[in-house]
C-alpha positions as CSV (number, residue, x, y, z in Angstrom):
1,M,35.5,-120.0,-41.6
2,H,35.9,-116.4,-40.8
3,P,36.4,-115.3,-37.3
4,D,33.6,-113.3,-35.6
5,K,34.2,-109.9,-33.9
6,A,35.5,-111.6,-30.8
7,G,38.2,-113.2,-32.9
8,T,37.0,-116.8,-32.6
9,A,35.7,-119.0,-35.4
10,P,31.9,-119.3,-35.3
11,E,30.3,-122.7,-34.5
12,Q,28.7,-124.7,-37.2
13,M,24.9,-124.2,-37.0
14,S,23.3,-127.6,-37.4
15,E,20.4,-127.7,-34.9
16,R,17.1,-126.0,-35.0
17,V,15.4,-125.0,-31.7
18,P,11.9,-123.8,-32.4
19,F,10.2,-122.0,-29.6
20,Q,7.3,-119.7,-29.0
21,A,7.7,-116.2,-27.5
22,S,5.4,-113.3,-26.6
23,K,5.2,-110.3,-28.8
24,E,6.7,-108.2,-26.0
25,F,9.7,-110.6,-25.6
26,L,10.4,-110.4,-29.4
27,E,10.1,-106.6,-29.3
28,R,12.7,-106.5,-26.6
29,V,15.0,-108.9,-28.6
30,D,14.5,-106.7,-31.7
31,D,15.2,-103.5,-29.8
32,W,18.4,-105.1,-28.4
33,S,19.3,-106.3,-31.9
34,F,18.9,-102.8,-33.4
35,E,20.9,-101.2,-30.6
36,N,23.7,-103.7,-31.0
37,R,23.7,-103.7,-34.8
38,V,22.8,-107.4,-35.0
39,R,21.2,-108.1,-38.4
40,S,19.0,-111.1,-37.6
41,R,16.6,-112.0,-34.8
42,A,18.2,-115.5,-34.7
43,E,21.7,-114.1,-34.2
44,A,20.4,-111.7,-31.6
45,I,18.8,-114.6,-29.6
46,R,22.0,-116.7,-29.9
47,R,24.1,-113.8,-28.6
48,L,21.7,-113.0,-25.7
49,V,21.6,-116.7,-24.7
50,A,25.4,-116.9,-24.9
51,K,25.7,-113.8,-22.7
52,G,23.2,-115.3,-20.2
53,L,25.2,-118.6,-20.1
54,Q,28.5,-116.7,-19.5
55,I,26.9,-114.8,-16.6
56,A,25.4,-118.0,-15.1
57,Q,28.7,-119.8,-15.4
58,A,30.6,-117.0,-13.7
59,E,28.1,-117.0,-10.9
60,G,28.8,-120.7,-10.4
């Protein structure tokens, strides 16, 4: 496995999590993805969820 930009090995992707979202939500994800040079919507969602979890954990 190749390390990601943070220098850690990426996790093995083995689970699917289908969900529905509004057009507006996906537009916001796509805008964030473009601004942060993330190539796929799935990767953008993974990164945004990871950021949210880090913030929630830090807040206790």
